[in-house]
C-alpha angles and dihedrals in degrees: 000000000000112000127196117282088020089284119177094221141358126238130199116197104199139174127198101212096200099147110176093347090078089066099034092056093049094053125358088208087071087079085079094046109084092180093058094043092049089073089060092045089054088058091057100038102039112359100064095049090049093051091046089052091055094047091048093052091057095034089236125164113225139183122229119197108205132186114227092242090056092049090052094051098039102036091145090059091049089053091049092051092051092044089060091053099251125146123248119209134189117267106169124269107272096008087266119193108236119249106197090199092063107056092159091059090047091054092047094053091042091054093042091055091049092050092051093053090049094047095047101043110356090255122164101183123209095196135061136194120187119234115251093010096278134112138175138237090261099048099086088051090055091049092052092045091055095044100249116172095208150003126215103189108100137076099208098123146350091244127067117253140180121255115229117216122226090258091054097254120129119268131192124311115259118224102193126216134179139214091243090066094045121095096214099077089055103036110026118105138165130168089234091055107022121192135163121281111220129217123250090248092056094048093044091054092052093046094042094050092048092048093048092051093047089046090057090049092048093235138131121287108202112192112197120198138168119215091224090059110025090036091067112112098252093039092058085059088056090050091052090049091052094047091051091050092052092046090051089068118083120245101016116154114204112192146152118270095252091053093049092050093047092048092050092049093048092051100041105036 
């Protein structure tokens, strides 16, 4: 793969700005658990500004995937993200978990999320990331119907690729990610579903090793964060450490999702 500026590999620095929807979609009963929801609130109140501060200090372009509900509640944060030149992608409405047996509901929430982004900030996103890392057989059809350039929901490869529709026509570009480059498996915790919280050194080693391997392959390193986790004070230190490691390598291209998808398409088609 030949990347812009003769780069060796491409990097997407992304943030899923779920806020409270992360917890509401996991368990509707969390609506009555202020302690659980406060983690999501932290993401909106403190986490997003802290991440923006980090990105600004390195002059890095990022992509934020935002559910419609989050955009409606935290419109000021949406405005701040756009003011810094970052991309905003579609991420459902209430971070709904896809039920492949209910395509009508999937369409309704997809359209509701789109409408919210448009209403709040006049956004017509070109990229989509599915909530909870799962999609459905009908999702790619929805993305093509609504003119999306790319999807970033699957883990099929470390290189972008083009979806092919059932009728043989081209679909959106896929920008793959993986759980190993997502902060949630290492930082997410709730009393109802306890799991270990890992140290920065542990997470850095996992992220660094995956980046170094993808760098050697010349692929796409897709870093996935959540403001309520990576926006914590010590975790922003981890993010800075990771950014500096990536920037220490020659010929690394860090770009927004829409730019990565467009560059891949221009080079490969």
